[in-house]
N, CA, C and O atoms as CSV, one atom per row, in Angstrom:
chain,resi,resn,atom,element,x,y,z
A,1,MET,N,N,0.911,-16.197,-18.639
A,1,MET,CA,C,0.445,-14.901,-18.378
A,1,MET,C,C,-0.761,-14.237,-18.370
A,1,MET,O,O,-1.550,-14.456,-19.289
A,2,LYS,N,N,-1.035,-13.476,-17.504
A,2,LYS,CA,C,-2.207,-12.929,-17.174
A,2,LYS,C,C,-2.206,-11.385,-17.419
A,2,LYS,O,O,-1.517,-10.685,-16.677
A,3,ILE,N,N,-3.078,-10.710,-18.609
A,3,ILE,CA,C,-3.219,-9.179,-18.288
A,3,ILE,C,C,-4.177,-8.966,-17.368
A,3,ILE,O,O,-4.875,-9.874,-16.916
A,4,VAL,N,N,-4.284,-7.581,-16.988
A,4,VAL,CA,C,-5.351,-7.256,-16.408
A,4,VAL,C,C,-5.488,-6.176,-17.045
A,4,VAL,O,O,-4.400,-5.684,-17.344
A,5,ARG,N,N,-6.371,-5.599,-17.379
A,5,ARG,CA,C,-6.787,-4.182,-17.934
A,5,ARG,C,C,-7.329,-3.071,-17.017
A,5,ARG,O,O,-7.958,-3.437,-16.024
A,6,ASN,N,N,-7.211,-2.166,-17.169
A,6,ASN,CA,C,-7.788,-1.072,-16.331
A,6,ASN,C,C,-8.895,-1.378,-15.678
A,6,ASN,O,O,-8.974,-1.613,-14.472
A,7,ASN,N,N,-10.088,-1.381,-16.759
A,7,ASN,CA,C,-11.350,-1.725,-16.364
A,7,ASN,C,C,-11.661,-2.871,-15.812
A,7,ASN,O,O,-12.836,-3.228,-15.734
A,8,GLN,N,N,-10.487,-3.725,-15.279
A,8,GLN,CA,C,-10.916,-4.810,-14.411
A,8,GLN,C,C,-10.140,-4.576,-12.793
A,8,GLN,O,O,-10.007,-5.561,-12.066
A,9,LEU,N,N,-9.934,-3.985,-12.598
A,9,LEU,CA,C,-9.303,-3.559,-11.018
A,9,LEU,C,C,-10.365,-3.557,-10.488
A,9,LEU,O,O,-11.352,-3.045,-11.016
A,10,VAL,N,N,-10.384,-4.228,-9.137
A,10,VAL,CA,C,-11.372,-4.675,-8.233
A,10,VAL,C,C,-11.161,-3.566,-7.002
A,10,VAL,O,O,-10.053,-3.462,-6.475
A,11,PRO,N,N,-11.818,-3.087,-6.754
A,11,PRO,CA,C,-12.038,-1.979,-5.495
A,11,PRO,C,C,-12.183,-2.798,-4.803
A,11,PRO,O,O,-12.664,-3.898,-5.075
A,12,TYR,N,N,-11.516,-2.150,-3.021
A,12,TYR,CA,C,-11.548,-2.779,-2.004
A,12,TYR,C,C,-11.317,-2.045,-0.318
A,12,TYR,O,O,-10.256,-1.513,0.008
A,13,GLN,N,N,-12.135,-2.119,0.309
A,13,GLN,CA,C,-11.925,-1.583,1.644
A,13,GLN,C,C,-10.871,-2.390,2.398
A,13,GLN,O,O,-11.079,-3.522,2.833
A,14,ALA,N,N,-9.437,-1.552,2.548
A,14,ALA,CA,C,-8.737,-2.122,3.043
A,14,ALA,C,C,-8.802,-2.154,4.907
A,14,ALA,O,O,-8.870,-1.123,5.577
A,15,LYS,N,N,-8.773,-3.189,5.341
A,15,LYS,CA,C,-8.899,-2.979,6.766
A,15,LYS,C,C,-7.908,-1.972,7.694
A,15,LYS,O,O,-6.699,-2.192,7.764
A,16,GLY,N,N,-8.436,-1.040,8.277
A,16,GLY,CA,C,-7.582,-0.450,9.092
A,16,GLY,C,C,-7.298,1.156,8.380
A,16,GLY,O,O,-6.782,2.128,8.932
A,17,HIS,N,N,-7.880,1.031,6.841
A,17,HIS,CA,C,-7.770,2.211,6.475
A,17,HIS,C,C,-8.899,3.386,6.200
A,17,HIS,O,O,-10.056,3.091,5.899
A,18,TYR,N,N,-8.489,4.610,6.321
A,18,TYR,CA,C,-9.613,5.737,6.384
A,18,TYR,C,C,-9.355,6.466,5.032
A,18,TYR,O,O,-8.339,6.252,4.371
A,19,ASN,N,N,-10.324,7.335,4.657
A,19,ASN,CA,C,-10.202,8.378,3.545
A,19,ASN,C,C,-9.313,7.834,2.574
A,19,ASN,O,O,-8.127,8.150,2.674
A,20,MET,N,N,-9.656,7.098,1.681
A,20,MET,CA,C,-8.675,6.697,0.596
A,20,MET,C,C,-9.866,5.242,-0.356
A,20,MET,O,O,-10.798,4.516,-0.007
A,21,LEU,N,N,-9.274,5.423,-1.318
A,21,LEU,CA,C,-9.943,4.441,-2.307
A,21,LEU,C,C,-8.541,3.526,-2.687
A,21,LEU,O,O,-7.357,3.860,-2.724
A,22,ALA,N,N,-9.310,2.055,-2.984
A,22,ALA,CA,C,-7.913,0.808,-2.928
A,22,ALA,C,C,-8.472,0.369,-4.056
A,22,ALA,O,O,-9.655,0.494,-4.371
A,23,GLN,N,N,-7.555,-0.187,-4.710
A,23,GLN,CA,C,-7.896,-1.487,-5.825
A,23,GLN,C,C,-6.967,-2.214,-6.210
A,23,GLN,O,O,-5.923,-1.763,-6.680
A,24,ARG,N,N,-7.219,-3.440,-6.065
A,24,ARG,CA,C,-6.031,-4.351,-6.307
A,24,ARG,C,C,-5.936,-4.684,-7.603
A,24,ARG,O,O,-6.936,-4.771,-8.315
A,25,ILE,N,N,-4.795,-4.890,-8.009
A,25,ILE,CA,C,-4.495,-5.015,-10.197
A,25,ILE,C,C,-4.265,-6.715,-10.039
A,25,ILE,O,O,-4.839,-7.547,-10.742
A,26,HIS,N,N,-3.364,-6.997,-9.033
A,26,HIS,CA,C,-3.012,-8.378,-9.176
A,26,HIS,C,C,-3.284,-9.166,-7.556
A,26,HIS,O,O,-3.004,-8.743,-6.434
A,27,SER,N,N,-3.854,-10.292,-7.930
A,27,SER,CA,C,-4.214,-10.813,-6.792
A,27,SER,C,C,-4.401,-12.440,-6.958
A,27,SER,O,O,-4.304,-12.761,-8.142
A,28,LYS,N,N,-4.671,-13.675,-5.973
A,28,LYS,CA,C,-4.979,-14.816,-6.810
A,28,LYS,C,C,-6.666,-14.823,-6.988
A,28,LYS,O,O,-7.230,-15.750,-7.570
A,29,GLU,N,N,-7.352,-13.743,-6.448
A,29,GLU,CA,C,-8.965,-13.746,-7.102
A,29,GLU,C,C,-8.731,-13.050,-8.511
A,29,GLU,O,O,-9.566,-13.354,-9.363
A,30,ILE,N,N,-7.523,-11.980,-8.977
A,30,ILE,CA,C,-7.999,-11.801,-10.430
A,30,ILE,C,C,-6.988,-12.227,-11.249
A,30,ILE,O,O,-7.356,-12.481,-12.396
A,31,SER,N,N,-5.757,-12.391,-10.996
A,31,SER,CA,C,-4.815,-13.213,-12.018
A,31,SER,C,C,-4.393,-14.348,-11.804
A,31,SER,O,O,-3.615,-14.866,-12.605
A,32,ASN,N,N,-4.882,-15.118,-10.469
A,32,ASN,CA,C,-4.570,-16.199,-10.117
A,32,ASN,C,C,-2.962,-16.278,-9.574
A,32,ASN,O,O,-2.381,-17.326,-9.857
A,33,SER,N,N,-2.326,-15.428,-8.946
A,33,SER,CA,C,-1.349,-14.880,-8.545
A,33,SER,C,C,-0.931,-16.039,-7.211
A,33,SER,O,O,-1.657,-16.098,-6.218
A,34,GLU,N,N,0.029,-16.717,-7.316
A,34,GLU,CA,C,0.300,-17.480,-6.162
A,34,GLU,C,C,0.893,-16.752,-4.755
A,34,GLU,O,O,0.790,-17.007,-3.556
A,35,MET,N,N,1.421,-15.938,-5.377
A,35,MET,CA,C,2.885,-14.950,-3.869
A,35,MET,C,C,2.792,-13.596,-4.199
A,35,MET,O,O,3.546,-12.824,-3.606
A,36,LEU,N,N,1.898,-13.094,-5.152
A,36,LEU,CA,C,2.116,-11.792,-5.038
A,36,LEU,C,C,0.712,-11.007,-5.020
A,36,LEU,O,O,-0.007,-11.548,-5.860
A,37,THR,N,N,-0.036,-9.821,-4.321
A,37,THR,CA,C,-0.447,-8.929,-4.241
A,37,THR,C,C,-0.201,-8.270,-4.556
A,37,THR,O,O,1.008,-8.105,-4.388
A,38,ILE,N,N,-1.236,-6.647,-5.687
A,38,ILE,CA,C,-0.438,-6.171,-6.105
A,38,ILE,C,C,-1.300,-4.707,-6.111
A,38,ILE,O,O,-1.351,-4.361,-7.292
A,39,GLY,N,N,-1.850,-3.922,-5.442
A,39,GLY,CA,C,-2.714,-2.788,-5.002
A,39,GLY,C,C,-2.651,-1.479,-5.310
A,39,GLY,O,O,-1.497,-1.074,-5.453
A,40,LEU,N,N,-3.749,-0.451,-5.502
A,40,LEU,CA,C,-3.344,0.824,-6.071
A,40,LEU,C,C,-4.230,1.448,-5.190
A,40,LEU,O,O,-5.445,1.252,-5.151
A,41,SER,N,N,-3.251,2.600,-4.120
A,41,SER,CA,C,-4.322,3.093,-3.037
A,41,SER,C,C,-3.869,4.586,-3.492
A,41,SER,O,O,-2.764,5.000,-3.842
A,42,TRP,N,N,-5.488,5.440,-3.324
A,42,TRP,CA,C,-5.319,6.598,-3.399
A,42,TRP,C,C,-6.004,7.017,-2.001
A,42,TRP,O,O,-7.048,6.639,-1.470
A,43,PHE,N,N,-4.855,8.091,-1.546
A,43,PHE,CA,C,-5.537,8.980,-0.347
A,43,PHE,C,C,-5.580,10.069,-0.059
A,43,PHE,O,O,-4.542,10.707,0.116
A,44,LEU,N,N,-6.991,10.701,0.101
A,44,LEU,CA,C,-7.192,11.750,0.087
A,44,LEU,C,C,-6.424,12.756,1.526
A,44,LEU,O,O,-6.285,12.215,2.623
A,45,PRO,N,N,-6.047,14.042,1.317
A,45,PRO,CA,C,-5.616,14.461,2.500
A,45,PRO,C,C,-6.342,14.135,3.929
A,45,PRO,O,O,-7.543,14.330,4.112
A,46,GLY,N,N,-5.485,13.634,4.879
A,46,GLY,CA,C,-5.713,13.252,5.909
A,46,GLY,C,C,-6.199,11.686,6.188
A,46,GLY,O,O,-6.607,11.244,7.263
A,47,GLY,N,N,-6.027,10.868,4.767
A,47,GLY,CA,C,-5.992,9.715,4.461
A,47,GLY,C,C,-4.868,8.777,5.228
A,47,GLY,O,O,-3.723,9.114,5.529
A,48,GLY,N,N,-5.454,7.626,5.440
A,48,GLY,CA,C,-3.809,6.707,6.112
A,48,GLY,C,C,-4.536,5.235,6.302
A,48,GLY,O,O,-5.571,4.735,5.861
A,49,ALA,N,N,-3.446,4.778,7.202
A,49,ALA,CA,C,-3.758,3.572,7.669
A,49,ALA,C,C,-3.125,3.368,8.526
A,49,ALA,O,O,-1.899,3.443,8.604
A,50,GLU,N,N,-4.213,2.950,9.638
A,50,GLU,CA,C,-3.776,2.572,11.197
A,50,GLU,C,C,-2.310,1.727,11.114
A,50,GLU,O,O,-1.947,1.347,10.001
A,51,PHE,N,N,-1.511,1.450,12.240
A,51,PHE,CA,C,-0.839,0.860,12.691
A,51,PHE,C,C,-0.475,-0.469,12.778
A,51,PHE,O,O,-0.188,-0.597,13.968
A,52,ASN,N,N,-0.268,-1.840,12.081
A,52,ASN,CA,C,-0.451,-2.592,11.505
A,52,ASN,C,C,1.299,-3.093,11.559
A,52,ASN,O,O,2.255,-2.392,11.226
A,53,THR,N,N,1.327,-4.218,11.976
A,53,THR,CA,C,2.759,-5.630,11.340
A,53,THR,C,C,2.434,-6.176,10.266
A,53,THR,O,O,1.394,-6.637,9.796
A,54,VAL,N,N,3.566,-6.050,9.915
A,54,VAL,CA,C,3.564,-7.497,8.503
A,54,VAL,C,C,3.778,-8.600,9.434
A,54,VAL,O,O,4.398,-8.734,10.490
A,55,GLY,N,N,2.643,-9.775,8.261
A,55,GLY,CA,C,2.786,-10.886,9.276
A,55,GLY,C,C,3.798,-11.747,8.461
A,55,GLY,O,O,4.326,-11.588,7.360
A,56,GLU,N,N,3.886,-12.947,9.636
A,56,GLU,CA,C,5.045,-14.042,9.402
A,56,GLU,C,C,4.875,-14.759,7.716
A,56,GLU,O,O,3.981,-15.497,7.303
A,57,GLY,N,N,6.228,-14.158,6.903
A,57,GLY,CA,C,6.211,-14.994,5.570
A,57,GLY,C,C,5.909,-14.657,4.800
A,57,GLY,O,O,5.631,-15.195,3.729
A,58,MET,N,N,5.858,-13.051,5.333
A,58,MET,CA,C,5.400,-11.482,4.048
A,58,MET,C,C,6.197,-11.258,3.946
A,58,MET,O,O,6.992,-11.735,4.756
A,59,GLU,N,N,6.741,-10.318,2.852
A,59,GLU,CA,C,7.290,-8.566,2.175
A,59,GLU,C,C,6.388,-8.157,2.127
A,59,GLU,O,O,5.382,-8.856,2.005
A,60,LEU,N,N,6.346,-6.719,2.210
A,60,LEU,CA,C,5.687,-5.776,1.845
A,60,LEU,C,C,6.687,-4.692,1.487
A,60,LEU,O,O,7.690,-4.343,2.110
A,61,VAL,N,N,6.156,-4.206,0.271
A,61,VAL,CA,C,6.913,-2.904,-0.639
A,61,VAL,C,C,5.648,-1.731,-0.621
A,61,VAL,O,O,4.549,-2.119,-1.017
A,62,TYR,N,N,5.783,-0.385,-0.192
A,62,TYR,CA,C,5.018,0.716,-0.384
A,62,TYR,C,C,5.726,1.942,-1.603
A,62,TYR,O,O,6.189,2.966,-1.102
A,63,TYR,N,N,5.763,1.847,-2.608
A,63,TYR,CA,C,6.274,3.312,-3.786
A,63,TYR,C,C,5.143,4.336,-3.728
A,63,TYR,O,O,3.922,4.234,-3.843
A,64,ILE,N,N,5.714,5.041,-3.578
A,64,ILE,CA,C,4.636,6.470,-3.356
A,64,ILE,C,C,5.229,7.153,-5.059
A,64,ILE,O,O,6.293,7.634,-5.448
A,65,ILE,N,N,3.862,6.861,-5.724
A,65,ILE,CA,C,3.546,7.222,-7.288
A,65,ILE,C,C,3.408,8.613,-6.923
A,65,ILE,O,O,4.163,9.291,-7.619
A,66,GLU,N,N,2.836,9.204,-6.222
A,66,GLU,CA,C,2.437,10.998,-6.495
A,66,GLU,C,C,1.987,11.487,-4.937
A,66,GLU,O,O,1.101,10.911,-4.305
A,67,GLY,N,N,2.611,12.437,-4.519
A,67,GLY,CA,C,2.369,13.450,-3.574
A,67,GLY,C,C,3.516,12.849,-2.167
A,67,GLY,O,O,4.555,12.200,-2.288
A,68,THR,N,N,3.046,13.206,-1.263
A,68,THR,CA,C,3.607,12.902,-0.150
A,68,THR,C,C,2.994,12.080,0.795
A,68,THR,O,O,1.777,11.900,0.835
A,69,MET,N,N,3.735,11.617,1.496
A,69,MET,CA,C,2.905,10.480,2.872
A,69,MET,C,C,3.606,10.456,4.230
A,69,MET,O,O,4.826,10.535,4.084
A,70,THR,N,N,3.190,10.366,5.592
A,70,THR,CA,C,4.278,10.475,6.502
A,70,THR,C,C,3.789,8.694,6.834
A,70,THR,O,O,2.750,8.036,6.801
A,71,LEU,N,N,5.335,8.451,7.171
A,71,LEU,CA,C,5.311,6.552,7.559
A,71,LEU,C,C,5.911,6.761,8.445
A,71,LEU,O,O,6.919,7.465,8.501
A,72,THR,N,N,5.136,5.895,9.710
A,72,THR,CA,C,5.573,5.999,11.084
A,72,THR,C,C,6.023,4.199,11.596
A,72,THR,O,O,5.162,3.351,11.829
A,73,THR,N,N,6.826,4.063,11.642
A,73,THR,CA,C,7.796,2.885,12.324
A,73,THR,C,C,7.317,2.705,13.669
A,73,THR,O,O,6.361,3.180,14.281
A,74,ASP,N,N,8.143,1.974,13.941
A,74,ASP,CA,C,8.398,1.406,15.845
A,74,ASP,C,C,9.528,2.347,16.045
A,74,ASP,O,O,9.871,2.573,17.206
A,75,LYS,N,N,10.170,2.943,15.036
A,75,LYS,CA,C,11.948,3.277,15.352
A,75,LYS,C,C,11.397,5.028,15.054
A,75,LYS,O,O,11.676,6.027,15.717
A,76,GLU,N,N,10.683,4.926,14.023
A,76,GLU,CA,C,11.039,6.935,13.675
A,76,GLU,C,C,9.550,7.427,12.831
A,76,GLU,O,O,8.687,6.558,12.705
A,77,THR,N,N,9.343,8.501,12.397
A,77,THR,CA,C,8.734,9.060,11.701
A,77,THR,C,C,9.383,10.064,10.318
A,77,THR,O,O,9.876,11.177,10.499
A,78,VAL,N,N,9.269,9.478,9.119
A,78,VAL,CA,C,9.790,9.835,8.201
A,78,VAL,C,C,8.697,10.096,7.133
A,78,VAL,O,O,7.715,9.361,7.025
A,79,PRO,N,N,9.003,11.613,6.034
A,79,PRO,CA,C,8.269,11.826,5.285
A,79,PRO,C,C,8.894,11.052,3.861
A,79,PRO,O,O,10.109,10.943,3.695
A,80,LEU,N,N,7.961,10.573,2.939
A,80,LEU,CA,C,8.010,9.888,1.983
A,80,LEU,C,C,7.530,10.665,0.587
A,80,LEU,O,O,6.354,11.015,0.678
A,81,ASN,N,N,7.992,10.928,-0.357
A,81,ASN,CA,C,7.942,11.604,-1.443
A,81,ASN,C,C,7.990,10.981,-2.602
A,81,ASN,O,O,8.929,10.240,-2.894
A,82,ALA,N,N,7.094,11.187,-3.302
A,82,ALA,CA,C,7.192,10.685,-5.091
A,82,ALA,C,C,8.413,9.840,-5.389
A,82,ALA,O,O,9.507,10.401,-5.464
A,83,GLY,N,N,8.305,8.517,-5.568
A,83,GLY,CA,C,9.671,7.927,-6.147
A,83,GLY,C,C,10.169,7.121,-5.122
A,83,GLY,O,O,10.842,6.101,-5.269
A,84,ASP,N,N,9.786,7.656,-4.029
A,84,ASP,CA,C,10.691,6.741,-2.534
A,84,ASP,C,C,9.678,5.485,-2.412
A,84,ASP,O,O,8.505,5.405,-2.777
A,85,SER,N,N,10.530,4.508,-1.764
A,85,SER,CA,C,9.833,3.325,-1.559
A,85,SER,C,C,10.407,2.716,-0.320
A,85,SER,O,O,11.480,3.110,0.136
A,86,CYS,N,N,9.580,1.590,0.327
A,86,CYS,CA,C,10.710,1.580,1.366
A,86,CYS,C,C,10.095,-0.126,1.631
A,86,CYS,O,O,9.075,-0.552,1.089
A,87,LEU,N,N,10.785,-0.760,2.377
A,87,LEU,CA,C,10.255,-2.531,2.509
A,87,LEU,C,C,10.170,-2.800,3.902
A,87,LEU,O,O,10.998,-2.533,4.774
A,88,PHE,N,N,9.450,-3.165,3.968
A,88,PHE,CA,C,8.692,-4.327,5.467
A,88,PHE,C,C,9.171,-5.592,5.323
A,88,PHE,O,O,9.034,-6.149,4.234
A,89,LYS,N,N,9.784,-6.223,6.359
A,89,LYS,CA,C,10.173,-7.367,6.644
A,89,LYS,C,C,9.037,-8.090,7.648
A,89,LYS,O,O,8.291,-7.221,8.101
A,90,PRO,N,N,8.674,-9.524,8.153
A,90,PRO,CA,C,7.522,-9.484,8.815
A,90,PRO,C,C,7.901,-9.390,10.181
A,90,PRO,O,O,8.940,-9.820,10.680
A,91,GLY,N,N,6.834,-8.705,10.821
A,91,GLY,CA,C,7.082,-8.419,12.260
A,91,GLY,C,C,7.454,-6.754,12.370
A,91,GLY,O,O,7.551,-6.221,13.475
A,92,ASP,N,N,7.650,-5.991,11.096
A,92,ASP,CA,C,7.736,-4.926,11.266
A,92,ASP,C,C,6.381,-4.208,11.298
A,92,ASP,O,O,5.415,-4.583,10.635
A,93,GLY,N,N,6.382,-3.033,12.206
A,93,GLY,CA,C,4.852,-2.316,12.186
A,93,GLY,C,C,5.301,-0.958,11.556
A,93,GLY,O,O,6.345,-0.316,11.676
A,94,ARG,N,N,4.116,-0.731,10.821
A,94,ARG,CA,C,4.170,0.458,10.373
A,94,ARG,C,C,2.819,1.195,10.233
A,94,ARG,O,O,1.881,0.405,10.341
A,95,ALA,N,N,2.401,2.614,10.004
A,95,ALA,CA,C,1.406,3.360,9.951
A,95,ALA,C,C,1.971,4.325,8.803
A,95,ALA,O,O,3.165,4.557,8.612
A,96,ILE,N,N,0.892,4.846,8.073
A,96,ILE,CA,C,0.856,5.803,7.048
A,96,ILE,C,C,-0.391,6.518,6.873
A,96,ILE,O,O,-1.569,6.162,6.876
A,97,LYS,N,N,0.471,8.136,6.649
A,97,LYS,CA,C,-0.772,8.940,6.597
A,97,LYS,C,C,-0.578,10.124,5.588
A,97,LYS,O,O,0.539,10.639,5.538
A,98,ASN,N,N,-1.150,10.394,5.127
A,98,ASN,CA,C,-1.463,12.079,4.183
A,98,ASN,C,C,-1.900,13.129,4.740
A,98,ASN,O,O,-3.085,13.463,4.717
A,99,ASP,N,N,-0.747,13.921,5.445
A,99,ASP,CA,C,-0.659,14.832,6.257
A,99,ASP,C,C,-0.639,16.156,5.318
A,99,ASP,O,O,-0.348,17.251,5.798
A,100,SER,N,N,-1.018,15.958,3.736
A,100,SER,CA,C,-0.561,17.250,3.203
A,100,SER,C,C,-2.365,17.667,2.585
A,100,SER,O,O,-3.491,17.214,2.790
A,101,THR,N,N,-1.907,18.498,1.965
A,101,THR,CA,C,-3.567,18.886,1.424
A,101,THR,C,C,-3.883,18.747,0.033
A,101,THR,O,O,-4.749,19.398,-0.552
A,102,HIS,N,N,-2.930,17.616,-0.618
A,102,HIS,CA,C,-3.150,17.447,-1.867
A,102,HIS,C,C,-3.191,15.591,-1.530
A,102,HIS,O,O,-2.634,15.058,-0.570
A,103,PRO,N,N,-4.079,14.804,-2.702
A,103,PRO,CA,C,-4.112,13.498,-2.784
A,103,PRO,C,C,-2.876,13.083,-3.254
A,103,PRO,O,O,-2.112,13.797,-3.903
A,104,ALA,N,N,-2.638,11.727,-2.872
A,104,ALA,CA,C,-0.937,10.727,-2.545
A,104,ALA,C,C,-1.480,9.737,-3.205
A,104,ALA,O,O,-2.621,9.407,-2.881
A,105,ALA,N,N,-0.913,9.145,-4.103
A,105,ALA,CA,C,-1.113,7.647,-4.729
A,105,ALA,C,C,0.406,6.801,-4.327
A,105,ALA,O,O,1.574,7.180,-4.412
A,106,MET,N,N,-0.060,5.804,-3.968
A,106,MET,CA,C,0.819,4.594,-3.547
A,106,MET,C,C,0.713,3.268,-3.997
A,106,MET,O,O,-0.413,2.792,-3.853
A,107,LEU,N,N,1.675,2.432,-4.569
A,107,LEU,CA,C,1.547,1.074,-5.139
A,107,LEU,C,C,1.625,0.306,-4.196
A,107,LEU,O,O,2.157,1.034,-3.358
A,108,VAL,N,N,1.441,-0.886,-3.604
A,108,VAL,CA,C,1.835,-1.824,-2.488
A,108,VAL,C,C,1.753,-2.592,-3.087
A,108,VAL,O,O,0.819,-2.684,-3.884
A,109,ILE,N,N,2.984,-3.768,-2.937
A,109,ILE,CA,C,3.133,-4.626,-3.047
A,109,ILE,C,C,3.175,-5.839,-2.308
A,109,ILE,O,O,4.188,-5.727,-1.617
A,110,ALA,N,N,2.617,-6.991,-2.053
A,110,ALA,CA,C,3.001,-7.848,-0.791
A,110,ALA,C,C,3.113,-9.047,-1.210
A,110,ALA,O,O,2.225,-9.572,-1.881
A,111,ALA,N,N,4.194,-9.645,-0.884
A,111,ALA,CA,C,4.461,-11.075,-1.554
A,111,ALA,C,C,5.006,-11.820,-0.236
A,111,ALA,O,O,5.728,-11.397,0.667
A,112,LYS,N,N,4.372,-13.150,-0.453
A,112,LYS,CA,C,4.341,-14.184,0.243
A,112,LYS,C,C,5.256,-15.387,-0.072
A,112,LYS,O,O,5.163,-16.015,-1.127
A,113,LYS,N,N,6.239,-15.703,1.005
A,113,LYS,CA,C,7.805,-16.517,0.790
A,113,LYS,C,C,6.779,-17.961,0.794
A,113,LYS,O,O,7.283,-19.077,0.666
């Protein structure tokens, strides 16, 4: 078992992300996790992540904690509100943006197969 305290979270700059703050909660470097990376992201109004695809052997979950985000996939653009989540499989493309006038918080869970 590995407990990670709030003061142990590690800030990082996520590639392709803008106007946001990200912190890793669990990862190989922090808790010696072999398959999971969990992060917490705060997006300022206008902040987001550029379009990218999920890598082979990965699954990714977004869970909106607070605020609203706009998700764009290969097929659609949809709003996500607090309490909403979405699962992405390998090859799925997605971009996300905070189009509101209030900050938004999102939990990101990445799992390797």
